[in-house]
N, C-alpha and C positions, 0 to 999 in steps of 0.2 A: 362444570368441566375442569379440566386439569390445567395446572400452572402452564402459562405460556412465556416463552421469552422473546424480546424484540430486541434486534441488533442492527445497529445502522452502518453500513458500509459507505456511506455518503460523504462529501466534502463539507456539505453543509448541514444544517440542523434540518430534522424532519418533525412537522408538527401532526399530532393526531390526537383524537378525543377519548378521554376516559371518564364516565360518569359526566358526561355533559361539560366537562371542563378541559380547556386546552392544555397540552402536556407537549413539552419541546425535548425531544432526543436528541442530545448533541451530535455532532459528527463523530463517528467512531465509537459511540457508547451503547452500552447494554441495560436494558431494564427487564425486570422480572414482573409479571401479573397474577398474582396468586389466585385470582378468581376467573381466569381464562377471558376468553374474547366475548362474553355474553355483554359487559359494559364498553366494549372498545370499539371506535369508528376509525378505520384507517384509509386516510385519501388514496385514491387511486395512483399508483406509482409502480415501477417495476420492484418486483419483490420474488423472494426465492423461500418456500416453506419446506423445511425438514421436520418432520415429527411435530415437537411443540415448538419450534425454532422458526421464527419468521426474520428473515435478513432483507433489511431494506436496501435497494440498490440504487444506483445513479440511474437518473431517467435517460432513457435511449432518445437520442434527437437523430432525425435523418436529416441531411444536407443534401440538397440537389447539387449536382457537379453542374457547372458552368462550363457550356462549350466554348 
């Protein structure tokens, strides 16, 4: 698989796993993974995928309006 880049647009750190090890991607940081996604586990969150770029977004929170 081709190199993939992961960019965080979050205000807080994002944790994911690479080859079984926890990796912390700091808020607003970028990381490149030369081996692609074969050894990567990304926890569920809001994200946008553009070619080989994965942008980690802020989670969407739904608030009920109180009457």
